[in-house]
Backbone as CSV, one residue per row, in Angstrom:
resi,resn,N_x,N_y,N_z,CA_x,CA_y,CA_z,C_x,C_y,C_z
1,MET,-6.030,-11.528,-3.033,-5.899,-10.205,-3.588,-6.195,-9.188,-2.485
2,ALA,-5.254,-8.306,-2.260,-5.396,-7.332,-1.187,-6.240,-6.147,-1.659
3,THR,-7.047,-5.649,-0.752,-7.844,-4.478,-1.076,-6.980,-3.240,-0.911
4,ALA,-7.479,-2.139,-1.402,-6.737,-0.887,-1.306,-6.508,-0.515,0.162
5,GLN,-7.524,-0.739,1.002,-7.386,-0.415,2.420,-6.307,-1.263,3.077
6,GLN,-6.240,-2.551,2.705,-5.201,-3.417,3.269,-3.824,-2.969,2.809
7,GLU,-3.708,-2.567,1.546,-2.427,-2.084,1.045,-2.015,-0.804,1.759
8,ILE,-2.980,0.079,2.007,-2.680,1.330,2.711,-2.220,1.036,4.126
9,LYS,-2.891,0.101,4.818,-2.470,-0.268,6.172,-1.068,-0.850,6.152
10,GLY,-0.774,-1.673,5.154,0.565,-2.239,5.025,1.612,-1.161,4.794
11,LEU,1.280,-0.178,3.955,2.207,0.926,3.697,2.437,1.754,4.959
12,LYS,1.372,1.990,5.716,1.528,2.756,6.955,2.437,2.024,7.930
13,LYS,2.302,0.698,8.006,3.166,-0.086,8.882,4.610,-0.020,8.399
14,ASP,4.810,-0.109,7.070,6.154,-0.026,6.513,6.782,1.335,6.802
15,ILE,5.995,2.385,6.687,6.512,3.723,6.971,6.879,3.854,8.447
16,ALA,6.050,3.301,9.328,6.362,3.337,10.764,7.654,2.569,11.040
17,ASP,7.828,1.428,10.373,9.067,0.663,10.538,10.270,1.463,10.050
18,LEU,10.099,2.154,8.917,11.191,2.981,8.399,11.539,4.101,9.379
19,LYS,10.520,4.691,9.985,10.774,5.743,10.972,11.590,5.199,12.142
20,ASP,11.236,4.004,12.600,11.977,3.397,13.704,13.422,3.126,13.310
21,ILE,13.621,2.626,12.107,14.977,2.344,11.637,15.777,3.632,11.529
22,LEU,15.150,4.654,10.954,15.844,5.938,10.836,16.154,6.528,12.206
23,ALA,15.231,6.403,13.130,15.463,6.938,14.469,16.640,6.244,15.133
24,SER,16.739,4.926,14.957,17.866,4.212,15.559,19.174,4.580,14.870
25,GLN,19.126,4.855,13.571,20.343,5.241,12.855,20.760,6.668,13.208
26,VAL,19.791,7.539,13.425,20.092,8.937,13.740,20.765,9.048,15.101
27,GLU,20.493,8.108,15.997,21.141,8.136,17.300,22.654,8.011,17.169
28,ASP,23.119,7.412,16.074,24.548,7.267,15.839,25.182,8.534,15.269
29,VAL,24.364,9.542,14.975,24.857,10.763,14.361,25.060,11.826,15.443
30,THR,26.184,12.505,15.380,26.468,13.560,16.355,25.624,14.790,16.043
31,PRO,25.430,15.697,17.008,24.564,16.859,16.809,24.983,17.766,15.652
32,ASN,26.268,17.823,15.303,26.674,18.710,14.222,26.442,18.097,12.844
33,GLY,25.868,16.902,12.805,25.528,16.284,11.535,26.571,15.326,11.014
34,ASN,27.707,15.202,11.689,28.732,14.271,11.248,28.428,12.889,11.796
35,SER,28.562,11.919,10.976,28.283,10.558,11.388,29.401,10.050,12.286
36,VAL,29.025,9.259,13.281,30.018,8.702,14.189,30.980,7.799,13.424
37,ASP,30.453,6.998,12.515,31.319,6.104,11.758,31.351,6.458,10.272
38,ASN,30.969,7.683,9.932,31.027,8.207,8.565,30.183,7.407,7.572
39,ARG,29.098,6.774,8.026,28.227,6.051,7.106,27.337,7.010,6.316
40,PHE,26.841,8.059,6.964,25.958,9.015,6.310,25.910,10.272,7.155
41,ASP,25.342,11.311,6.600,25.154,12.524,7.401,23.659,12.799,7.570
42,MET,23.353,13.697,8.473,21.976,13.978,8.836,21.164,14.500,7.649
43,GLN,21.751,15.338,6.819,21.040,15.897,5.668,20.660,14.801,4.669
44,ALA,21.556,13.834,4.496,21.254,12.725,3.576,20.095,11.894,4.115
45,VAL,20.077,11.679,5.420,18.974,10.916,6.027,17.659,11.655,5.831
46,LYS,17.660,12.958,6.087,16.435,13.742,5.920,15.977,13.748,4.468
47,ALA,16.913,13.890,3.550,16.558,13.910,2.126,15.965,12.579,1.692
48,ARG,16.574,11.490,2.132,16.048,10.165,1.766,14.676,9.924,2.399
49,ALA,14.496,10.386,3.631,13.202,10.218,4.301,12.114,11.011,3.568
50,ARG,12.438,12.237,3.152,11.463,13.042,2.403,11.111,12.373,1.079
51,LEU,12.136,11.887,0.377,11.908,11.220,-0.897,11.056,9.966,-0.716
52,ALA,11.334,9.196,0.329,10.535,7.996,0.606,9.086,8.376,0.900
53,GLY,8.890,9.456,1.646,7.534,9.918,1.949,6.784,10.337,0.700
54,VAL,7.472,11.055,-0.180,6.847,11.500,-1.426,6.459,10.294,-2.279
55,LYS,7.375,9.341,-2.396,7.093,8.148,-3.198,5.952,7.335,-2.595
56,ALA,5.914,7.213,-1.280,4.842,6.457,-0.627,3.499,7.138,-0.849
57,ARG,3.451,8.466,-0.710,2.201,9.192,-0.937,1.740,9.046,-2.387
58,LYS,2.676,9.110,-3.329,2.328,8.953,-4.740,1.787,7.546,-5.003
59,PHE,2.429,6.541,-4.421,1.959,5.167,-4.604,0.550,4.996,-4.052
60,VAL,0.308,5.535,-2.866,-1.025,5.425,-2.253,-2.053,6.138,-3.119
61,GLN,-1.718,7.325,-3.611,-2.657,8.079,-4.453,-2.944,7.328,-5.748
62,ASP,-1.901,6.779,-6.369,-2.095,6.011,-7.608,-2.964,4.780,-7.354
63,THR,-2.732,4.109,-6.238,-3.523,2.923,-5.904,-4.981,3.297,-5.659
64,GLN,-5.209,4.405,-4.982,-6.579,4.853,-4.750,-7.262,5.211,-6.062
65,ASP,-6.522,5.864,-6.966,-7.092,6.212,-8.267,-7.461,4.958,-9.055
66,GLN,-6.587,3.949,-9.027,-6.870,2.702,-9.731,-8.093,2.006,-9.131
67,ALA,-8.209,2.040,-7.818,-9.356,1.414,-7.160,-10.652,2.130,-7.551
68,LYS,-10.604,3.455,-7.645,-11.795,4.212,-8.044,-12.195,3.884,-9.478
69,VAL,-11.206,3.780,-10.358,-11.500,3.440,-11.758,-12.117,2.048,-11.843
70,ALA,-11.558,1.093,-11.099,-12.093,-0.271,-11.104,-13.512,-0.294,-10.538
71,ARG,-13.738,0.458,-9.472,-15.077,0.516,-8.878,-16.088,1.094,-9.865
72,ASP,-15.701,2.191,-10.542,-16.605,2.808,-11.513,-16.910,1.865,-12.673
73,ALA,-15.899,1.139,-13.143,-16.108,0.188,-14.239,-17.038,-0.930,-13.803
74,ALA,-16.861,-1.405,-12.570,-17.738,-2.461,-12.059,-19.176,-1.959,-11.941
75,GLU,-19.345,-0.739,-11.467,-20.700,-0.176,-11.351,-21.373,-0.076,-12.716
76,LYS,-20.618,0.393,-13.720,-21.189,0.504,-15.067,-21.616,-0.857,-15.597
77,THR,-20.754,-1.851,-15.399,-21.061,-3.194,-15.890,-22.286,-3.751,-15.184
78,ILE,-22.363,-3.570,-13.878,-23.508,-4.089,-13.115,-24.796,-3.401,-13.542
79,LYS,-24.737,-2.085,-13.742,-25.946,-1.360,-14.167,-26.344,-1.728,-15.588
80,ALA,-25.364,-1.983,-16.452,-25.676,-2.320,-17.842,-26.225,-3.731,-17.971
81,ARG,-25.724,-4.662,-17.151,-26.135,-6.065,-17.260,-26.369,-6.664,-15.869
82,PRO,-27.431,-6.287,-15.216,-27.645,-6.757,-13.841,-27.853,-8.275,-13.736
83,PHE,-28.575,-8.863,-14.683,-28.818,-10.305,-14.604,-27.527,-11.089,-14.817
84,THR,-26.756,-10.693,-15.808,-25.504,-11.389,-16.117,-24.526,-11.299,-14.954
85,THR,-24.395,-10.122,-14.362,-23.451,-9.980,-13.244,-23.928,-10.746,-12.015
86,THR,-25.231,-10.782,-11.800,-25.754,-11.553,-10.669,-25.481,-13.037,-10.875
87,ALA,-25.709,-13.511,-12.091,-25.456,-14.917,-12.397,-23.965,-15.243,-12.248
88,ALA,-23.109,-14.350,-12.714,-21.661,-14.573,-12.598,-21.232,-14.587,-11.134
89,ALA,-21.783,-13.693,-10.334,-21.442,-13.656,-8.904,-21.906,-14.931,-8.211
90,PHE,-23.114,-15.397,-8.555,-23.624,-16.628,-7.973,-22.749,-17.817,-8.360
91,ALA,-22.385,-17.896,-9.632,-21.543,-19.000,-10.108,-20.171,-18.968,-9.435
92,SER,-19.617,-17.784,-9.298,-18.314,-17.659,-8.625,-18.405,-18.093,-7.168
93,GLY,-19.450,-17.681,-6.494,-19.652,-18.079,-5.099,-19.825,-19.577,-4.955
94,ALA,-20.581,-20.168,-5.873,-20.785,-21.621,-5.834,-19.462,-22.349,-6.069
95,LEU,-18.663,-21.841,-6.990,-17.354,-22.454,-7.266,-16.437,-22.366,-6.044
96,VAL,-16.367,-21.214,-5.431,-15.531,-21.037,-4.235,-16.029,-21.950,-3.114
97,ALA,-17.324,-22.014,-2.931,-17.881,-22.886,-1.883,-17.531,-24.343,-2.150
98,ALA,-17.619,-24.754,-3.411,-17.279,-26.147,-3.752,-15.802,-26.425,-3.501
99,LEU,-14.954,-25.469,-3.836,-13.510,-25.653,-3.612,-13.182,-25.695,-2.121
100,LEU,-13.826,-24.851,-1.350,-13.578,-24.839,0.088,-14.109,-26.105,0.761
101,LYS,-15.187,-26.647,0.234,-15.787,-27.846,0.796,-14.885,-29.071,0.602
102,ARG,-14.074,-29.058,-0.450,-13.205,-30.173,-0.768,-12.091,-30.343,0.244
103,LYS,-11.751,-29.325,0.982,-10.643,-29.386,1.946,-10.862,-30.356,2.995
């Protein structure tokens, strides 16, 4: 399960890759905005890039909001039942250790 920070790093890498792809595609476009092979025009590329940026920012914000809600819920549960959560964490750790030891 990826953490929010790992997902954000992955998104940043994807955005950088998209920038590189767009940059290589824009080289095929003449300065007046007409495509060399009529695949697309400069305005369409800019519009799609802006839309992708907006969607990526919204996804990151939504993911951060979900992570905050999950963190707050976990804090409430831990404060309400400290012994139970400690026991559950210990049992989970013991289970993971046993599974890893079997390898």
